[in-house]
Phi, psi and omega in degrees: 000138181288135178288163179300319181296318180296320180296318180295317180298323180290326185274341184302313180303317179295322179296319179297317178299314180299315180295322179295318178296317180297317180296319183294330179287318188269343181296150180281134177254130174260117189245123174301137184289326183238137177285323183243218180300143179276125184294148173066020185256149168221162189261141172211113185293348179284344182258122176213153186290136179228135175240130180226143179241128181271184184293341180264007179082010178282123180261127180238127178248137176226170175066033181290122176244339179236095185291150181221165166245131171256117187264130173245093185263131178286163171306131181308330180292338181250359184295132181269349185092349181269142176232145177226126175266127187252127178250105178296158178265186180146024174066021184060021176241330174219173173241121175278074200282344181272296187283345174248017181215275186299317181297319179295317181299321179297320178294315179297322178300320178296333177281355182093013180263137172281113185251140183228119178270121182268115171267093187265159177290139177268138186301127185202119180300338182288333184239004181226141174291316177229099187292337185293334183256354183303307179299322181292325175301317181292323177294317178295319178295324178298316178298316180299316183294316179295322177297318181297328183254017186304313183297315182294331183260014177058046182244137171281119184296351177257015179227046180251112181253171177229141186229139180212149180246130175056239178297331173295331174292324175296316179298316178298320179292325175295318178297327182276351181241340183241033184289340179284347176262118179276109177267001176228165173294136183217063186297333180271001179056041176291138178295127178263008179278119173293151182279341174199161179236143173236112188246111188251120189032060192276147160283126181242313189257148172258005181288152183304323187283339185241332194296158166273109193299324179298316179298315182296317181296316179296323184277316190245353181093178184292328186228073179293150178281161175304326179293320178293317180301318179293314185294330184252016171261107189299326182295338179271353182254000182291137173227180178294345180267357178296138183291157177304155185220149169243128183236138181217136178194163170268133177296336181266010183311117181275352185261315180235126183299135180297342176302337175297310179297318181297317180298320179291318178302312182296319180296316179296313181299318182294334179263009176074022179269128179301132182210141175233134182230139176236115178247125178267144181299319184233160176144151180276190172260149172074032185272000178067228184277348189230107175281114185289350184268002181212147175284346180291141179253109184294338177295331174295320177296322178295317181297320178298321179295318178297320178295316183294339178257011175067025173266351173223146175289157181290336177236144180300146177275000000 
């Protein structure tokens, strides 16, 4: 009979292989968004990426010139087939990439969702020919890239959603309303329409009465034309083909007027698009997954919505 020590020695190599495979599946992959030249880009050596962390652990990235996707892939045995691309916020001037990106992705990964954090280019005349479309190009490319690799990443190509916080919510809403316009090369005619949107305390409108002025100025400049304001106001771009949406915000939000969420809800509802909205009485702006003003966890509400729409199983795998 084999001794315990002999059995352990024999099993260790197999255990190491299994652990290595598990780690490789769950480890985060940083994927360049573009294989070749970045569209709409120009070079300026004065612009370079900077990452800074404040005393509260908030990570802010600026000066993005080479956009990426960071993939959080679940174990294939637990994969639900659903994927979500996450757009962090930051007023189109920085990316709050940890608490509105990586932390969210880790939670979604635990649910069996393939989560992808989009480090998108921030609008800047120094590095873009047309800064107003730069972030949207990156969002469309992210959808295209995830669709192209759906089979390898155990993703259902008809279950790819997009999620955004604050200005990232504006970007997600733009991706969900202007998908019929190809702002990137799309020779294979892959659908750039996300299957659903998750809009968290989002900037939606570019109109004077609703917009977050910092986001608008960074994206469209100091004096946008009426045509630009219309084209980049998501509530004005909604049609019956706009994907279903989940919207969440605090009514007391001091940074982005809650009227943004309300305007998007009304536009979706009026066009017959399924939409669910959760407005909290109290809460700050930019709180990520945890609103400190309420014991309610809005991520639980999100999970219920995903389950009710068959993007998550009713019981964990």
